[in-house]
C-alpha positions, 0 to 999 in steps of 0.5 A, spaced: 514 492 551 522 492 554 526 495 549 521 500 546 521 507 547 515 513 546 510 508 544 505 513 544 509 517 539 510 512 535 503 510 534 501 517 532 507 518 527 504 511 524 497 513 524 499 520 520 503 516 515 498 511 514 493 516 512 498 519 507 496 518 500 500 513 497 500 507 492 497 503 498 491 507 499 490 508 491 490 501 490 484 500 496 481 506 493 481 502 486 478 496 488 473 499 493 470 503 487 470 498 482 468 492 486 465 495 493 466 494 500 468 487 500 473 487 495 476 494 498 477 490 505 480 484 502 485 489 498 486 492 505 488 486 508 493 484 502 496 491 503 497 488 511 500 482 509 505 485 504 507 490 510 508 483 514 514 481 509 517 488 510 516 487 518 520 481 518 525 483 513 527 489 517 527 485 524 531 480 520 536 485 518 534 484 510 532 491 509 539 493 510 541 490 503 536 495 500 539 501 504 546 499 502 546 495 496 544 500 490 543 494 485 538 491 490 534 497 491 534 499 483 532 492 481 526 492 486 525 499 485 524 498 477 520 492 478 515 496 483 515 501 478 513 497 472 508 493 476 504 500 478 505 502 471 502 495 469 496 496 473 495 503 471 495 501 463 490 495 465 485 500 468 485 505 463 485 499 457 479 496 461 475 503 461 476 503 454 474 496 453 468 497 456 466 504 454 459 502 453 458 500 460 455 504 465 458 503 471 465 501 474 464 494 475 466 492 469 474 490 471 472 485 476 478 481 479 477 475 484 478 476 491 484 472 491 487 476 485 485 482 489 489 479 495 495 477 491 495 484 487 495 488 494 501 484 497 505 485 491 503 493 491 506 493 498 512 488 497 515 491 491 515 498 494 522 499 496 520 506 500 516 501 505 522 497 507 526 504 507 521 507 511 521 501 516 529 502 517 529 509 518 523 510 523 523 503 527 530 504 530 528 511 533 523 508 538 528 502 540 532 503 546 539 503 545 543 497 548 537 493 549 538 486 549 533 484 544 533 489 539 529 484 534 524 483 538 523 491 539 523 491 531 518 486 531 513 489 536 513 496 533 512 493 526 506 489 528 503 495 532 504 499 526 501 494 521 495 493 525 493 500 526 495 501 518 490 495 517 484 498 521 485 505 517 485 502 511 479 497 512 475 504 514 478 507 508 475 502 504 468 502 507 468 510 506 471 509 499 466 504 497 460 508 500 462 514 496 463 510 490 456 507 491 453 514 491 456 516 484 456 510 480 449 512 477 453 518 474 456 514 468 461 520 466 463 521 473 464 514 474 469 514 468 472 520 470 474 517 477 476 510 474 481 514 469 484 518 474 485 512 478 489 509 472 493 515 471 495 516 478 498 508 478 502 510 472 504 517 475 506 513 481 510 508 477 514 513 473 515 517 480 518 510 483 522 509 477 525 516 478 527 515 485 534 515 487 
């Protein structure tokens, strides 16, 4: 791709970042554990769809608004934090509501809701937008005639690799969950941990400067 430098290094950096634990992987884990492989894969695809929004925003220069405007960053930051805390509280409330159930399958969502929730989890994370604005320019050749196309290409490469990693993670998480679902206490502890982590990550995002 003209205008792109060190593509191999970019792919390696992207893969390392994709396997770093964060909100996206936590949501995929949650759906994989609660509803199985198909739900986890749909969550992974939803995260990928949300990432496309960030790719297009970076390509069009819209992400610079978050970088240069403290008001815009603060708005998105608190909106995202509130959403993560909401997911965490909902998870814990569902656990309490279904305390007599023996598995994690009690708080199921439709596949459409999973996809939409996953998009919001990714889109409402301003760190993703800042990540694209910080990383992508380092792999675009100075003076290239079409920097926007280079941004778009790199963003799509990152997203495709990310979706593949997330899908494999969803399959692994669902397989692991299937082995432990027979243990009621372990299942409840796992779901409690996921809900708590959502809340912690939401608070952490809200405190980001």
